[in-house]
N, C-alpha and C positions, 0 to 999 in steps of 0.2 A: 526523740525517744531513743534510748539505748536498748537494743534488743539483740539477744544472742540465742541461737537455736542449735540444739544438738539432737541428732537421731539417737534414740535409745530403744532397747528391747527389740524393736522390729522396724521395718520401713513404714509402718502405719501409726507409730507413736512418736511423739517428740516432746521434749521437756523445754519449756520456754521460761526465761527469766526476764521480767520486765521491770525497769525502774520507772515508776510512774511520776516521780517528782518533776522531771524536766519539762514534759509537755502536757501533763494532765493536772491542771490546778484544781479541777473538780474531783478530787480523789474519792470522796464518798460515793459519788455517782459511778465512777469507774469500778470501785470495789464491789458495788452492788451488782454490776454486770457480771463480774467474774464469779462472785459468790452465788449467783443464781444457778450456776452449774455445780453439781455435786462433785466432790473431789478436789476443789480449789481450796487453798488455805492461805490465810493472811498472816504475814509476819512483818510488823511495822508497816512501812509503806512499800515493801517488796512483795510481789506475788509469785509464788512458785507452784506450778501445777503440772500434772501429767495427764494428757488427754489424747484420744485418737485425733489425728489430723483433721478429719472431716468435722468433728464436733468443735474443734478449735476454730476452724475457719468460719463455721456457722456462727459461733459466738462472736467472733470479731466482726463479721459482716453485719450482724444484727445489733451489735452493741456499740463498739468503738467507732465504726465508720459513721453511724448515725449521730452519735453524740459529739464526735470530734472530727469533722470532715477534713479540716486543714491538717491536723496532725496525722490523719490516716494516709494522706496523699504520698505515695511512693515510699512509705516507711516500712510496711510489713510484707514479707515474701509470701507468695502463694504456693500451695502444694504443687509438686512437680516442677517448681521453678525456684527452689530455695537458693538464695544467693550465697555462694561460699564466702567465708570470712577471709578478707585479705589483710595485708600488712599495712600499717601506717608508717611511712618512712620520712623522717625529718632530716633535711640536709642544710648545709650552711650557705652563705652568700654565694651567688652564682656569678654576678658581675659580668654578664654578657659572654661567659665562657660556654658556649653552646656545645662545642665538640667534647669538652671535658665532662659536661653534664651527661651527654650521651654515653660516654665511656663508663661513667658511674652507673647509669641505668642498665647498661648491658652487664656490668659486673655483678649487680645485685639481681639480675634476671627479673626485671619488673614485669608483673603480671597484670592482666586486665582488671583484676579485682583489687589490686593494690591502690593505695593512696599516697601521693607525695606532697609533703608540706615543707615549704622552705621558710627560712628566717628573714627573708627580704633581701634588698639590694640585688634584685634580678638583673639590673643593668648598670652600666658605667664601668669603664676600665677595659673590659673585653671588647672583641671586635664583632660579635654577632648578637647584638642586643635585640634586633628584630626577630631573629630566629627563636631566642629565648622567650620573648613575649608572645610570639605566635603559638608556641607550644602550650603555654599556660592559658592562653585564650581559647584554643581549639580543643584541648584535651581536658575533660572535666575531672580527671584523676589528679590534676595538679592544682594546688592552691598556695597562696603565700600571704604573709603579712607585708606591710610596707616598710622599707628600709629608708635610711636617711638620704641615699642617692635617689631612690624612686620618689621620695617625698619632695626633693628639690625640683625635679622636673614637673611634678604635679603642681607645685606652687607656681612655677613660672607659667605653665599653661593656663593657670587660673588667673594670671595677671598680677600675682603678688610680687612685690619688689625685692627679690632675692638675687644674690650673686651666685653665678655658676663657676665651678672650676673648669680648667681646660678639658678634663676628661668628661665632665658633665655636659659641656657644650658640644663635644664630639658625639656623644650619645644622642643628644637632642637633635643634632643635624641628621643623624642616621634615621631617627624615628619620624622626622618631618614628612617622609614620603607618604605616611598614612597617619597623620597626627590625630585625627578624630578617633580612630580605632585604638591607638595606643594610649591616648589621653584618657579615654573612657575607661580603659582597663585599669590604669594607675589610680584613677579616681575611686575605683571600686574596692581597692585593697584595704583590708582592715588593719588596725594596729595590733590586734591580738587574734589568735585562733585557739579556742579552748578545746583540748583533747580529752577532757575529763580529769584524769589524774595529773595531766601535764598541760602547761600553757606555753604557747609559742609566741615569742615577741622578737623584735629585731635586736635591740641593744640590752634591755633590762627593765626591771620594775623597781621603783623606789621603795625600799623597805619601810614598813609602818604605814604606808598609804594604801587605802582600799583600791582595788583594781579599777573601779568605776571612776576614781578621782585621779588616776595616773595622767601625767601630762604628756603630750605628744613628743616634746623634746626629750623627756626621759626614756620613753619607749623606743625612740629611734637613735638616741645618741649617748645614753647613760653609760658611764664607765666606773666612776668613783663617787663616793659620798661627798656632798658639798654643794655649793651654789652653782658651780659650773659642771654640768653633767658630762661634758665631753673631755674633761681633764683626765689625763692618763696617770698622773702621779697622785697617789692617795690610797685610801682604803677602798678596794673593789666592792661594788654593791652586792655581788653574789656571795661574799663572805659574811655579810650581815643578814641577808634575806633569810627568813624562816617561815615563809608563807605556807599555806595548805597545799598549793599546787607546786609541782616541780617545774621550774621555768627552763625552757630550752631557748637559747639565744645565740646570736652570732656577733657581727659588727666589729669585735675587738680581736684582731688576729693574733695568734701566738703559735709557737712551735708545737705545743701540745694543747689539747682542748682545755679551756678554763673550767674549773669545777668548784662548786660550793656545796654546803650541806643540802640545799634544796634547789640547786641550779646546775645546768650542764651547758657548756659552750659548744658550738659547732664550728669546725674549721672551715674557713672560706675557700673558694676555688683559687683566689689570688692572694 
């Protein structure tokens, strides 16, 4: 559920905008809950209302929590403990460069309420792969999609017959000290992270193909249009893509971030 809260008029009133489509398939039932209180108004499937906080909490507790216990869990702030809205920060391939990552986080003055999302390739090439993975495992502010290097180690640890580069072998050797911990984390990484208006992937998405039918090879290796997604010479996919979501990607280093009409490249640490 996407929820934004703003204090308005006084400390005792707040205006809440709830997009019900994402987590509430039983929209009619939810609308009935809101409309049972005077002052609520319905505009399409968005509900905007101005209520005293006490009435709002009572309505939520007696309505949404009972009807949607799973969606309720940890989603809505309580009076006196309204969570501030933090930033969502998307950064490029880290490649085991833990010190450089910390320099960046200090530069942007990362806050406790902020969220960091990376485009994958957390490991390989740099010298502190363990430190990078430990940060992402231990700090819930950090999340990542899977990159092609992350995926190679994941495949090897699953017993798949793939060949590793020298740098990938070095990263694997470094992570063997706690293979179970790091393998489980790499297995958990998704191919996409949906930020609403933006979509984070490692390499790209194939234009004209629904997101649910995108291939793993394209999401982690795509550069140009054609049968070979990893090919560097050719028409870049991001110049063709016209999807609804703006795609944020990495993988393909360049002196300046790569840009398309509906896609933005992120510069890697290496």
